[in-house]
C-alpha positions in Angstrom: 102.8 -139.0 -167.9 106.0 -137.2 -166.9 107.7 -140.5 -167.2 106.5 -141.0 -170.7 107.6 -137.6 -171.7 111.1 -138.1 -170.3 111.5 -141.5 -171.9 110.3 -140.1 -175.2 112.8 -137.3 -175.0 115.5 -139.8 -174.4 114.6 -141.6 -177.6 113.1 -144.7 -176.0 110.7 -146.5 -178.4 107.4 -147.1 -176.7 104.2 -148.7 -177.8 100.8 -148.9 -176.3 99.3 -152.4 -175.8 95.6 -152.4 -174.7 92.9 -155.0 -174.2 90.3 -152.2 -174.4 87.9 -152.3 -177.2 87.0 -148.9 -178.7 87.5 -147.3 -175.3 91.2 -146.8 -176.2 90.0 -143.8 -178.3 88.5 -142.2 -175.3 91.7 -142.7 -173.3 93.6 -141.1 -176.2 91.2 -138.1 -176.4 91.6 -137.6 -172.6 95.3 -138.2 -172.2 96.8 -137.7 -175.7 99.3 -140.6 -175.1 100.1 -140.8 -178.8 102.4 -137.8 -178.4 104.8 -140.2 -176.6 104.0 -143.7 -177.9 102.1 -145.3 -180.7 98.8 -147.2 -180.2 100.5 -150.2 -181.9 98.7 -153.1 -180.3 94.9 -153.0 -179.7 93.5 -156.4 -178.9 90.2 -155.9 -180.8 92.2 -155.2 -184.0 94.8 -157.9 -183.3 92.2 -160.6 -182.6 94.1 -161.8 -179.5 94.4 -160.4 -176.0 96.9 -160.2 -173.2 97.9 -162.6 -171.5 97.6 -165.0 -174.5 101.1 -165.9 -175.7 100.0 -165.2 -179.2 99.5 -161.5 -178.4 102.9 -161.0 -176.9 104.6 -163.0 -179.7 102.6 -160.9 -182.4 103.7 -157.7 -180.7 107.4 -158.7 -180.8 107.1 -159.9 -184.4 105.4 -156.6 -185.6 108.2 -154.7 -183.9 110.7 -156.8 -185.7 112.5 -157.9 -182.5 112.8 -160.9 -180.3 110.6 -161.1 -177.1 113.8 -161.0 -175.1 114.2 -157.4 -176.4 110.8 -156.3 -175.0 109.8 -154.9 -171.6 106.1 -154.8 -170.7 104.6 -152.4 -168.1 101.2 -153.5 -167.1 98.7 -153.2 -164.2 97.8 -156.9 -164.2 99.9 -159.6 -162.8 98.5 -162.1 -165.3 99.7 -160.0 -168.2 103.1 -159.6 -166.7 103.4 -163.3 -166.1 102.3 -164.0 -169.7 105.0 -161.8 -171.1 107.6 -163.4 -169.0 106.4 -166.9 -169.9 107.1 -166.3 -173.6 110.5 -164.7 -173.0 110.1 -160.9 -172.5 113.2 -159.4 -171.0 111.1 -158.0 -168.2 107.5 -157.3 -167.1 107.0 -154.5 -164.6 103.7 -154.6 -162.7 102.5 -151.0 -162.5 101.4 -149.9 -159.1 102.4 -146.2 -159.0 104.3 -143.8 -161.1 107.0 -143.5 -158.5 107.4 -147.3 -158.2 107.5 -147.8 -162.0 110.2 -145.0 -162.3 112.3 -146.8 -159.8 111.9 -150.1 -161.6 112.8 -148.5 -165.0 116.1 -147.0 -163.7 117.4 -150.6 -164.1 117.3 -149.9 -167.9 117.5 -146.2 -167.9 119.8 -145.0 -165.1 119.5 -141.4 -166.1 115.8 -141.1 -165.4 115.2 -138.4 -162.9 113.8 -139.0 -159.5 
């Protein structure tokens, strides 16, 4: 969560996109992720799930941007592939916080080590 905090303090707009049903509320209660990012895309409310193209297109549309302006970080390769297939700028497969921080430096070179 240090990365989310740092990105948030840099003014980076972040949104949470989950396929969890109501479990996302338990995740929020435990981790308080909403202090850094909005729970904008919850599949059970969107009536579509990652990696369906409709889910990624709907997310970009609701944000008022093109898919090519979006970067997804996800722990599933299929979701990353789905985002790239419809034109997301990038999709980073989460493996560890350290690895994700290194990948994000491509877009945010001032991220700390």
